[in-house]
C-alpha positions, 0 to 999 in steps of 0.5 A: 855168664855172658861171653865177651866176644872175639878179641877183634870185637872187643878192640873195635869196641874200645875204639869206638868208646875212646874216640866217639861220644857218649849218649844217653839213649833216652835222649837220643831215641834215634840211636836206641837200636837193636844190639847183636850177641857177641858170638853170631848175629844172623837173626838171633837178635830179633826175639831179643828185640821183641821182648825188649819192645814188648812187641808182637812178631808177625811173619811177612809184611813190609819194611815200612808199615806205611811209606807215608811214615817218611812224608815231611818237609821235601818229600811226598810219597804220593809222588812215587811210582805205586810199584815202589810203594808196593815193594816197601809195604809188602816186601815179602811179596817181592824176590830179589835178584842181585849183581855186585861189583867191587872197585879194585882199589876197595876189594882188600877191604872187603876181603878183610871185612869178610874174613875178620867179621862177616863169615864169623858173625853171619852179618854184612857179608858183602859179596866178593865176587859177582858169582857169589850172588849168581843165584840170587838172595832169599828175602825174609821179613819179620815185623814187630807190632805193638798191641794196637798193631802199629809197626815198631820196625821190621827185620829183613833177612837176606840169605844167598840161594846158592849157600844159605849164607846170611848176608844181611840181617837188618832192622828197618824203621823210621827215626827223627834225627836232631839235625834233620827237618823231616824223618829218615829211613833208619836201617841198623845192623846189629853187631856184637854188642852194638850195631852199624846204623845208616840213616837215609834221607828220602827224596823223589825225582820227576820219574817217580823214582825214590832216591835215599841218600846217606852222605858224609855230614855232622854228628846228628845228621843223615849218615852212618854211625857205629853204636856200642851198647854200654848198658841198656840206658847209655851208648857210645857212638861215632860216625863212620865215613861211608856214604851210600845212595840208592835209586829205586825205580821202574824201568821202561819195561815195568820192571822194578830195580835198584842202583846201590852205590857205597863209597868209603869217604869219597872213593867208590867201594862197592856197586849193586844192581837189584831187579825185584819181581813179585812172587807168583801166587803159587810160590 
């Protein structure tokens, strides 16, 4: 018998069902993303998603089969620095170092998230202290492809080098939202019987940097959503007040970096800085 999960998870799911909206996933394919097991997330959802999509699993590759999948009105990937394109299309060839800083006012939320959800589920284990990520992260990419070789999505699994703890277990791909004129980057983090899914609007600047923005907007637009799967065909969904922005850029020394800002409503909550470096051929 499938376990029902922890009481706090059931309470959260009840809240989403009571305050969100019910959608039929055939009518809203942009919300049809992997759901996690009620007990532990980690990477357990990946094999289930491969079976659901009738996909072939391939270790390695990129978060996107091609960054051109995001091309559309107002965004041309050809304007990006080539190193940024290489990172998204060959992510497994890169290693990451990361620094983090919480806003003091938001740190109690981080401790609560870690205590109640993250450590137990091995998902969204946001570092609480800069030393937590002092030794960097290990990064593993697993792509799911159909029989023609087209990439259906990719799992990006990140663990702390110091402890081996799973920090993020995410599903990456593209999606067309009903309120947007072009496709968005979709990142789903499986949770018990559902996910938190973020839709990021791509753009570029004059320096060739990539900007990814997840704002506070209306339902059907880019932003963050909590999704609870009621069954294989239906889900309960509500927006949540998380706003994010990523700036992926190459600095004046040729180093690939990312600045990531996460806000609760308009309150700065957490800041990440990533430095990405291509793995040596002997690594």
